[in-house]
C-alpha positions, 0 to 999 in steps of 0.5 A: 697552522697554530692551534687556537688558544684555549681561552678563545675556545673556551669563550666560543664554547660559552656562547653555545647552547647547553646541549652543545656544551654537554656534547663537547665535554665528550671530546677528551678528559681535558675538555670534560674537566674544563667545561665542568669547572665552576669558572666555565659554569659562571662564564656560561651563565653570564653569556646566557643571561645576555641572550635570554630566550622565550620558553614555550610549553604547549599542552594538549590532552595531558602532554607537554611539549617544550620549545624555545625561541630567541627573545629580542632585547630591543625589538624594532617597531618595523614590519613583523619579524620571523623566528623559528623555535627549537624543539626540546622534549615532551612530557606526557601524563599530566593529570593536574587541573592547574598548569605547571609552575616555572622557576629558573629553568625547571618546571614543576608538575603537581600531578604527573602520571609517568609510566603508568604508575600512580600520579605524583609531583614531578620536577623536570628540566624542559630542555634535556628531559631529566626529571625527578619524582617527588613523594606523594602527599595528602592534599585537597584536590583543588590545591595548587603547587608552586616552584621557587628558586633561592638565589642565595642558597642556590636551592630549588623548593616546591611549595604545595597547598594541602588544606589551606582552609582548615585550621586543624590540618596542615596548610602547606607542605614544602620540599627542598631539592637538595644535594645528591643522596638526600631523601626528598621529603615534604615538611609541614611542621615548620610552615606556619601560614594563616588560613585562607579560602583558596588560591586564585593564580599561578605563582611567580618567584622574584629574588627568592620570594614566591608570590601568588593571589589568594582569596579570603572569603570571610572578608571578601577581599583579595590578597598576595601571599608571599613566601620567603624561600630562605626563611620559609616565612609567609606574609600577606600583602593586601591587594584590594586594588584589583579585587574586582578582577578576581571574580572568576577562578583561575582553573584552566579550561580543558578540551577532551574527547567525549569518548576517551580512547585510552585509559589516560584520556579516560583518567583526565576526563574524570578528574577535570570534568568540572572545569570552568571555561572562564578564567581570570586575566590577571597575571602576576609578573616580574616588573624590573625586580618588583612584583607586578600584576597585569590585566586587560580589557577592550574599550570602545574606540570613539574614532573607529567603531569597527576597531576595538582598543586593548587597554592594559592595566598594570599594578606594581608593588612599590613598597611592601611594608607600606603596602603601596601599589602604583597603577599604570594604564596603557592603550596599545597602538594599532597593529594589523596583526594584533587586531586580528588576534582573537585570544592571547595571554600575558607571558610576562615582562622582560628584563628590558621592560617589554610586556610580552603577549602571546597567542593562546593556541598554536596556529599558523601563523603564530605570533608573539607581541612585544609592547614597550610602554616607554616608547609606546610600540607594539612589535609582532613576531611570527613564531614558526616550527611548532610542527604541522600536527600541532598547528592543525585546527583539530590538534592545536594545543594551549600555549604557555610562554615563559619570558627571560628563560636563561640556560644555566649549566648548574641547572642543566647538570643537576644530579638531583634529576636522576631520570630521563623521559627519553627512557619512558614510553607512553601513549601519544595523544596524537596517534594513540600509539605507544611512543617515546616522549622524545618522539617529534611533534610531527605526526608519526608515520603509520606503524603496526598497532601496539597494544597497551595495558590499561590500568585503573585507579580508585579516585576520591569522588567530588562528594567525598572531598567536598565533605572533607573540606566541610569537616 
């Protein structure tokens, strides 16, 4: 039997998950060289771009568990389909008041407490668990952090708010995730941005430009802050068209035990005690390469008083220079599964134009919904495999979904991410035992109690930081 041609084997490898490619690199020096080559990396990215996935980040008491599932390109409008998620890794110790930021396969945590040391910003790969801890920086306690990717220079950059409301202090700081060996440092003297009162949303990166919503208290208006990652220049885009949707802040709600059982839960309770439970529903999205924003509300159904109709409203920035926005209003068709859903969030818009809605908490059954505005179809997809522990009502986590996740070997192999979360032990929030973060999301079998050292750190009080803002 003759061996398969090398080109055919290479084509087969290009259709595998990145983890499998990493494993096959150990076959021989020949395949290690072949599967590390720029040509294969480009081929793998082209193949992966044709099969984007839905990335799920599940948060519970400062722990983040990452899963992914196939993302249907043209989901049929027939009966609900079923897909199973793949579990990837877990990160514990998030003490930020805001959710993580996603860009081109990497995740940015503004405040992560790893291995019982002082919290600091972290950039990680949610698929293989590699991460790098960034230098700490001075910032206001309600400052947000964002992650973006410059496709021209092929660089990741983290942008952190510092004191955006104060003209006498740095408004922002930026860090470039450079090549191996370069010292990671925050820069502020090159970043010029007018002051604004506060940011109102998570960010989204589109074609090398980072966008997020901000509030200018003096004018009582809303604007979009755009930051070009390559030139590192800010621009303000007026967005009065949806100012009325931004009356509430977008800080995420958190459920924590009233009597913390370990130092991590005590710390979380301390820094997040003042979180409001209301959040805005306006979400920034990438709509076919343009900045979009989606909001929703329930309207009365004149034909059936017992059924609420969900109305999606989407604004699209058609012309940045002329500040022209278009508005689209969609009424979702009847769907028995969706009508029974109590709480959901907008995950984003796929490259094919489907608006993706995700249930907000892990439960059984758990659904994701694909709405196609052109065909006016709503398809429900059941997602299985989160694990019995996360699906239990007393343990359910909050779900954040990211559309069009594409595996990229250059990101998977990033040398800047030097540490592995698999080497770090932490206190599991489910069983309060010391465990590896790669410990599966199913509840562990009973083991001997392990004592852990508790550490404490001095935090600035709310009054101290509010006085800092006034100054």
